[in-house]
N, C-alpha and C positions, 0 to 999 in steps of 0.2 A: 191735163194741162196744169203746169205748176204756176204758182203765183209768187210774187216777191213783195214783201212788206217793207215799206220804207218808213223809218221813224225819224222825225226831225229832231235835230240836236236841241237841247234846252237853250233858252235865250241866254246869251252871254258866253256860251261855251265856244271853243274853237275846234275847227276841223283841221287836224294836222295831217299834212301830206309829206311823205318821205320816200326815198328810193329804197328798193329791196337790197339786201335781204332784211326781213323783219324777224328779229329774235325775241321770243317771249321769255320773260324772266320775272320773278317776284321781286327782284331788286332793281332800283333805278341805276342809271349809269354812274351817278355820284356815289351811291352806296357800294357798288361793285368796286370802284376805284379805292375807296377807303378800306374796304375789306382786304384788298390786296396789300395795302400799306400795313394793316394790322398783322397780316400773315407774314410779313417780312421782319417783324420785330424780333422773333427768335434768332434770325440770321444776324441781325444787328448786334444783339446781345452776345452771340457766339463770337463775332468779330472782335468785340471789345475784350471779352474774357481771354481769348487766345493771343491777341496781338496788341492790346493796350488801348488806352483812351484816345490816343491820337487818331484812331480810326473813326471816331465820332466826328472829328473835324473834316476828314476826307468825305464822309457820307453827307454831312451837313453842307459842305461846299458844293457837292454835286446837286443837292436838292435846291439850295438857294439860287444857284446859277441857272438851273433848269426852269424853275418857277419864274425867275426874273426875266429870262430870255423870252419865254412864252408871253408874259405880260407885256413886255416891251414891244414885241412884234405885233401883238393884237392891238395895242394902243396906236402904234404907227400906222396900222392898216385901218384904224377907226372901226374896229370890231369889238364886240363885248369881251371884256377880260374874263376868262372862264377858269382861272387857275384854281378856284375853289372846288372844282370837280375832282381834283386829286390826280389827274392823269400826269401832269408835269411832275408832281411829287413822286409818283411811281417811277417815272423815267429817271429822275435823279437818284432815288433809292437804289434802283437796279444797277445803274451805272456805278454808283459808289460801292456796291457789293461785288462787282466783277472786276475790280482793279486790284493790284497787289497791295499788301500791307505797307503802310507808311508811304503811300504814293504821293507825289508832289501835288500840293493844293492848286498850283497854277495849271498844271496839266489836267487835273480833275475838272477845273472850271472850264477849260477849253473844250474838253470832251463833252461836258454838259451843254455848253452853247451849241456845239455841233449836233448833238443828239436832238435838240429841240428845233434849231433853225433849219438844218438840212435833213435830219431824219424824220421830222414831223411837219413843221409848218410850211416847208416848201411844197409839200403835197396838198396842203389845204387845211391842215390841222387834224384834230382828233377824228378818227373814223375814215380818213382818206389816205393815210400813210401806208406804203407798200411794205416797208421793212420795219422791223422792231427798232424803235428809236434808240434805246439804250445799247443795243448791239451795234447799231450804226456808229454810235459814239465810241464804243470800244474798238471797232474796226479802224476808226480814224486815229485813235491813240496808238493802236498797234502799228500803223503805217508811219505816224509822225514821230513817235518816241519808242522805238522797238526795244531799246536797252532798258529804259525805265519800266516798261510794261511787263518785262520778263525778269525783273529783279525781285527775288523773293526773300521773305523774312521768316525765320523759324518761329513757331509758337513759343509762348512763355514756358509751357509745360513739356517741351520736347524732351525725350529720353536722353538724347545726346546733345552736346553743345556745339556740334559742328553744323554750320550753315550748309544746307543742301537744297537741291532743286525740289520741285513738286514731285509727287509719286509718279505722274505720267512722264515727266522729264527724266527721272531716275531710271524708269523702265526703258525709255526710248534710247537714252544715250549711255547708260551704265549697265543696262540689263539687270537691274535690281528691282524686284517686285516688293512693294510695301505690303505688310500684313493688312488684312481687312479691318481689324479692330480700330486702329488709329483713324482710318478713313470714316468710320461710323461716328466716332465721338468728335472728330475734328482736330486732333492733335497732329496735324501735318501741314506742310507748306501749301500755299494756294491762294486764290483770290479771297477777299474778305468774307464773302457770304456763302462760299461753296464748299468749304472744307468739312463742315459738320453735317453729316447725313441726318442726324437726329433733329437738328434745328430746321433743316430744309423740309423734312417730312412733317414736322409739327405744323408749319405754315401751309405746306402743300395739302395735307389732309384736311385742314380747315377749309381751304378753297374748294376741295372736291365735295365735302359734306354740305357746304352751303350752296353748291351748284354754281359758284362763280367761275370755276375752271371745269372744263369737260374732261371726264375721266378717260375718254378714248385716246387722247393724244399722249399722255404719259404712259398709258397702257401699251399703245402701239410702239412707242419708242423703247420701252422696256423689253417687249417681246422681240422687237427688231434687233436690239443689241444681243439678246440671248441667241437668236437665230444666226445672225451674221457673224457676231463675235465667236459664237460656239463653233460655227463651220470653219472659220479660219484657224481657230485653236486646234481643231482636230487635224487640219491639214499641216499646220506648223506648230509643234509643241512649244516652240520658243515664244509664240504669241501669247498675250495675256488671256486669262480665262474670262469669260463673259461677265462673271460677278464682279471682277476687278473693274471692268469697263463701267459698270453701273455706279459703283461707289467712288471711283477716282475722278478727279477733275470736276468739271462743272455739269456733268450729265444730269444729276438729280435736280440741281437748281434750275437748269435750263428746261427740263421736262415739266417742272411744276410752275415756273414763273415766266419763262421766256416763250417757249413754244405754244403755250396755252393762251397767249395774248389774243383776245377776241377779234381785234382789228386785222391782224396779220396772219391768222390761221383760218383754215376752211370752216364753212358753216354746215356742211353735210357730214353725217356719220361716216359714210364710206370715204369721203374726202379726208377726214381726220386720220383714218387708218393709213391711207396712202401717204399723207403728209408725215406722220410719225415714223413709218417704215423708211421713207426717204431720208429723213434726218438721221436715223440710226445707221443706215447703210453708208452714207457719206462720212459720218462721224467715225465709224470703225475703220474705213479705208484710210482716212487721214491719219488716225492714230497709229495704224500699223505700217502703212506704206508711204505716208507723206513725210515731208521734211519737218513738220511741227509736231510736238507731242500731244497737243490738244486740237480738236477740230469742231467743237460744239458750236462756236460762234459762226463759223463759215457754213456749217451744215444747215443751221436755221436760216441764215440770211439767204442762202441758195434756194432753199425750199420756199421761203417767203415769196420769191419772184414767181413761183409756179402756182401760188394759191388761186389767182383768178382763173387759171386754166383748170385747176382741180375742181373749183366750184362749178365751173361751166359744165364739165363733162361728168360730174357726179350728181348734178341736180336731178331730183325726181321728176319723172315725166308727168306733165299736167294731165289730169283726168280727161279722157276723151281725145287726147292729142295722138295723132297718127305717127307711126315711125317713119323717119326720113330714109 
């Protein structure tokens, strides 16, 4: 017969009760958030180097309005203002890094307000939102200002002086495939934080090494793109090769900073693989057969909606529980 030993909590300590899932980490929520902010610094630097100092205004506007919106809503709801945890700063940073260079500051502010108010706070705040708030804000900007959100600026160090579309748009509409090298260093058109693979990987590897981001999701997305993109490439030689899919557009940025969001991604190992494969499949289908050159935003938002189901059906069986 087994026995259970109950130890009383020391006087003055609190017993904290919270709903599952319970994720164990050596870092606090606040530390995790500020680690992500630190990991995004290389992308911010890359944006300034390639597109100019105005981009700091775009990013700062997104951060200020994201933080301000969260603080205002929490104050109006008479709840503790928790902006110091860094989550609103991350939302603003991410939004600022996924808009085009020289984007309107007014539109940026509107996107930041939407990201926090509709993408996050309407669900109850941090930990309750279903969709990635920054991507929700980007989707709003895509619907509200479709011309502005798809107007691109060439980098300062572009080889030619002719303004052209992003590598994905050039492939989609002009059947021209950009070399991989410019995609790696960032000397191509695109959103502020996604053009330089080097900058993205510097921050992403930092998150993986510290355990802030789970390696399974970017691994599943990469393997998925290689499988699905490679299969379609073999069927249709005119389709881009899978390596191009990885380095072009916002794939790497999304894999490291968007899809790995702890709140909107699965908590089980098996679920993370399903989630990552699903994102890659939808991404490849949109890029090749859809009307838009890029599909990373829609693929993540779509899979965000299935995360509760993925968690439910991939949860490990409780010891001693019978099969239904």
